[in-house]
C-alpha atoms as a printed R data frame, in Angstrom:
    type eleno elety resid chain resno       x       y       z
1   ATOM     1    CA   UNK     A     1   0.000   0.000   0.000
2   ATOM     2    CA   UNK     A     2   2.884   2.324   0.769
3   ATOM     3    CA   UNK     A     3   4.389   1.904  -2.692
4   ATOM     4    CA   UNK     A     4   1.106   2.795  -4.356
5   ATOM     5    CA   UNK     A     5   0.676   5.778  -2.049
6   ATOM     6    CA   UNK     A     6   4.155   7.062  -2.836
7   ATOM     7    CA   UNK     A     7   3.443   6.973  -6.568
8   ATOM     8    CA   UNK     A     8   0.245   9.005  -6.140
9   ATOM     9    CA   UNK     A     9   1.232  11.435  -3.385
10  ATOM    10    CA   UNK     A    10   4.211  13.258  -4.814
11  ATOM    11    CA   UNK     A    11   4.951  16.950  -5.095
12  ATOM    12    CA   UNK     A    12   5.214  16.579  -8.878
13  ATOM    13    CA   UNK     A    13   1.665  15.237  -9.168
14  ATOM    14    CA   UNK     A    14   0.079  17.783  -6.860
15  ATOM    15    CA   UNK     A    15  -0.871  20.140  -9.659
16  ATOM    16    CA   UNK     A    16  -2.445  17.361 -11.706
17  ATOM    17    CA   UNK     A    17  -4.442  16.213  -8.659
18  ATOM    18    CA   UNK     A    18  -6.107  19.581  -8.094
19  ATOM    19    CA   UNK     A    19  -9.858  19.124  -8.171
20  ATOM    20    CA   UNK     A    20  -9.507  15.348  -7.795
21  ATOM    21    CA   UNK     A    21 -10.511  13.501  -4.625
22  ATOM    22    CA   UNK     A    22  -7.133  12.078  -3.643
23  ATOM    23    CA   UNK     A    23  -8.649   9.729  -1.087
24  ATOM    24    CA   UNK     A    24 -10.917   8.142  -3.680
25  ATOM    25    CA   UNK     A    25  -8.013   7.892  -6.112
26  ATOM    26    CA   UNK     A    26  -5.888   6.079  -3.533
27  ATOM    27    CA   UNK     A    27  -8.738   3.844  -2.382
28  ATOM    28    CA   UNK     A    28  -9.367   2.693  -5.938
29  ATOM    29    CA   UNK     A    29  -5.718   2.053  -6.748
30  ATOM    30    CA   UNK     A    30  -5.002   0.208  -3.515
31  ATOM    31    CA   UNK     A    31  -8.184  -1.867  -3.645
32  ATOM    32    CA   UNK     A    32  -7.593  -2.933  -7.244
33  ATOM    33    CA   UNK     A    33  -3.911  -3.793  -6.788
34  ATOM    34    CA   UNK     A    34  -3.327  -7.543  -7.109
35  ATOM    35    CA   UNK     A    35  -0.303  -7.507  -4.840
36  ATOM    36    CA   UNK     A    36  -2.287  -5.911  -2.007
37  ATOM    37    CA   UNK     A    37  -5.126  -8.368  -2.518
38  ATOM    38    CA   UNK     A    38  -2.730 -11.345  -2.451
39  ATOM    39    CA   UNK     A    39  -1.087 -10.130   0.759
40  ATOM    40    CA   UNK     A    40  -4.505  -9.600   2.307
41  ATOM    41    CA   UNK     A    41  -5.611 -13.113   1.379
42  ATOM    42    CA   UNK     A    42  -2.499 -14.683   2.892
43  ATOM    43    CA   UNK     A    43  -2.869 -12.521   6.001
44  ATOM    44    CA   UNK     A    44  -6.433 -13.578   6.763
45  ATOM    45    CA   UNK     A    45  -6.170 -17.096   5.369
46  ATOM    46    CA   UNK     A    46  -8.684 -19.395   7.108
47  ATOM    47    CA   UNK     A    47  -9.547 -16.697   9.675
48  ATOM    48    CA   UNK     A    48 -12.147 -14.600   7.881
49  ATOM    49    CA   UNK     A    49 -14.200 -15.283   4.795
50  ATOM    50    CA   UNK     A    50 -16.493 -13.534   2.378
51  ATOM    51    CA   UNK     A    51 -18.232 -10.335   3.347
52  ATOM    52    CA   UNK     A    52 -16.472 -10.001   6.704
53  ATOM    53    CA   UNK     A    53 -13.087 -10.074   5.003
54  ATOM    54    CA   UNK     A    54 -14.141  -7.445   2.452
55  ATOM    55    CA   UNK     A    55 -15.514  -5.124   5.141
56  ATOM    56    CA   UNK     A    56 -12.356  -5.400   7.228
57  ATOM    57    CA   UNK     A    57 -10.156  -4.869   4.155
58  ATOM    58    CA   UNK     A    58 -12.098  -1.742   3.184
59  ATOM    59    CA   UNK     A    59 -11.904  -0.410   6.740
60  ATOM    60    CA   UNK     A    60  -8.146  -0.966   6.923
61  ATOM    61    CA   UNK     A    61  -7.571   0.673   3.548
62  ATOM    62    CA   UNK     A    62  -9.804   3.640   4.401
63  ATOM    63    CA   UNK     A    63  -7.961   4.290   7.672
64  ATOM    64    CA   UNK     A    64  -4.597   3.912   5.967
65  ATOM    65    CA   UNK     A    65  -5.553   6.380   3.224
66  ATOM    66    CA   UNK     A    66  -6.886   8.895   5.752
67  ATOM    67    CA   UNK     A    67  -3.710   8.792   7.795
68  ATOM    68    CA   UNK     A    68  -1.343   9.012   4.820
69  ATOM    69    CA   UNK     A    69  -3.258  11.759   3.025
70  ATOM    70    CA   UNK     A    70  -3.503  13.914   6.172
71  ATOM    71    CA   UNK     A    71   0.211  13.570   6.819
72  ATOM    72    CA   UNK     A    72   1.058  14.346   3.205
73  ATOM    73    CA   UNK     A    73  -1.148  17.430   3.140
74  ATOM    74    CA   UNK     A    74   0.273  18.666   6.445
75  ATOM    75    CA   UNK     A    75   3.852  18.286   5.197
76  ATOM    76    CA   UNK     A    76   2.947  19.941   1.894
77  ATOM    77    CA   UNK     A    77   1.470  22.991   3.608
78  ATOM    78    CA   UNK     A    78   4.369  23.206   6.057
79  ATOM    79    CA   UNK     A    79   6.801  23.233   3.136
80  ATOM    80    CA   UNK     A    80   4.699  25.803   1.307
81  ATOM    81    CA   UNK     A    81   4.632  28.042   4.390
82  ATOM    82    CA   UNK     A    82   8.380  27.736   4.804
83  ATOM    83    CA   UNK     A    83   8.980  28.796   1.198
84  ATOM    84    CA   UNK     A    84   6.645  31.771   1.294
85  ATOM    85    CA   UNK     A    85   7.471  32.919   4.800
86  ATOM    86    CA   UNK     A    86   8.425  36.564   4.745
87  ATOM    87    CA   UNK     A    87  11.568  37.659   6.479
88  ATOM    88    CA   UNK     A    88  10.819  39.927   9.385
89  ATOM    89    CA   UNK     A    89  12.342  43.356   9.461
90  ATOM    90    CA   UNK     A    90  14.628  42.436  12.362
91  ATOM    91    CA   UNK     A    91  16.008  39.434  10.476
92  ATOM    92    CA   UNK     A    92  16.812  41.441   7.344
93  ATOM    93    CA   UNK     A    93  20.366  42.425   6.705
94  ATOM    94    CA   UNK     A    94  21.068  45.968   7.885
95  ATOM    95    CA   UNK     A    95  20.932  48.632   5.175
96  ATOM    96    CA   UNK     A    96  24.367  50.002   6.038
97  ATOM    97    CA   UNK     A    97  25.879  46.520   5.855
98  ATOM    98    CA   UNK     A    98  24.632  46.218   2.285
99  ATOM    99    CA   UNK     A    99  26.353  49.391   1.149
100 ATOM   100    CA   UNK     A   100  29.676  49.066  -0.559
101 ATOM   101    CA   UNK     A   101  32.513  50.888   1.093
102 ATOM   102    CA   UNK     A   102  34.076  53.174  -1.352
């Protein structure tokens, strides 16, 4: 699931994902991935069957997607704030220091 998430949630793809429900995108890709389904089947082998297994799988995937998307969005906005943060007047280089001595 992490590999699929890393391919979808990247800074490069952020602009193409505007207006798209990222959670739904991730849910669909993770749910349809054969590798994830095979791991799930081996994990619950002979413990759960049928509808119970599907409900638990969907619940696990939904919680995973919520956690990962929230963390990604938080990091994205933190990075965006850091880039656009204005330098305060006290932190600016002094005007006299910037003058060339001549």
